[in-house]
C-alpha positions as a printed Julia matrix, in Angstrom:
88×3 Matrix{Float64}:
  -9.97   13.09   4.58
  -7.39   15.8    3.89
  -9.48   18.29   5.86
  -8.93   16.23   9.05
  -5.13   16.33   8.8
  -4.8    20.01   9.84
  -7.12   19.34  12.78
  -4.89   16.52  14.0
  -1.78   18.64  13.56
  -3.28   21.53  15.51
  -4.4    19.17  18.26
  -0.93   17.66  18.49
   0.64   21.13  18.61
  -1.75   22.22  21.34
  -1.04   19.04  23.26
   2.71   19.71  23.07
   2.17   23.29  24.26
   0.07   22.06  27.19
   2.67   19.5   28.17
   5.38   22.16  28.11
   3.22   24.46  30.21
   2.57   21.68  32.73
   6.31   21.02  33.07
   6.94   24.72  33.58
   4.25   24.99  36.26
   5.45   21.85  38.04
   8.96   23.33  38.19
   7.56   26.52  39.75
   5.41   24.55  42.19
   8.36   22.44  43.29
   9.93   25.58  44.73
   7.09   25.87  47.25
   6.41   22.27  48.23
   8.45   20.0   50.48
  11.79   21.6   50.04
  14.66   21.81  52.51
  13.36   25.07  53.96
  10.12   23.43  55.1
  11.99   20.55  56.7
  14.27   22.91  58.64
  11.29   24.95  59.8
   9.51   21.89  61.18
  12.67   20.63  62.84
  13.27   23.97  64.57
   9.63   24.58  65.55
   8.55   21.03  66.33
   7.39   21.9   69.85
   5.34   24.91  68.71
   3.65   22.88  66.01
   2.81   20.04  68.4
   1.41   22.54  70.89
  -0.77   24.19  68.23
  -2.13   20.86  67.07
  -2.82   19.82  70.67
  -4.78   23.05  71.25
  -6.68   22.49  68.02
  -7.67   18.97  69.07
  -8.82   20.23  72.48
 -10.9    22.87  70.73
 -12.4    20.24  68.42
 -13.25   18.01  71.39
 -15.29   20.81  72.89
 -16.88   22.22  69.74
 -17.34   19.23  67.46
 -16.7    15.77  68.96
 -18.54   14.12  66.06
 -15.83   15.35  63.69
 -13.15   13.56  65.74
 -15.18   10.35  65.64
 -15.44   10.72  61.87
 -11.65   11.21  61.55
 -10.92    8.18  63.71
 -13.38    6.04  61.78
 -11.88    7.11  58.46
  -8.38    6.39  59.77
  -9.46    2.95  61.0
 -10.89    1.96  57.63
  -7.87    3.31  55.79
  -5.5     1.25  57.95
  -7.71   -1.78  57.53
  -7.66   -1.37  53.75
  -3.86   -0.96  53.74
  -3.45   -4.14  55.77
  -5.69   -6.04  53.39
  -3.69   -4.91  50.37
  -0.4    -5.95  52.05
  -1.71   -9.46  52.68
  -2.82  -10.0   49.1
């Protein structure tokens, strides 16, 4: 039984190291995701972004209309599921 104790200690130490590493990486990732810079960019370039997405949808209508049907179907079921969970 004493031979298992070092294994548990090493596992706990590794776990602590991994948790610290995860916190460090999350802090670094936070710098790149959903910060004030992104919000300002989208506020300033709202029209450009809408125009690009409109062009993309037109392109998809021509090239792959089945994909749009799939997106709409998925959206429908997701909304339906959300409504069912709100009722319950």
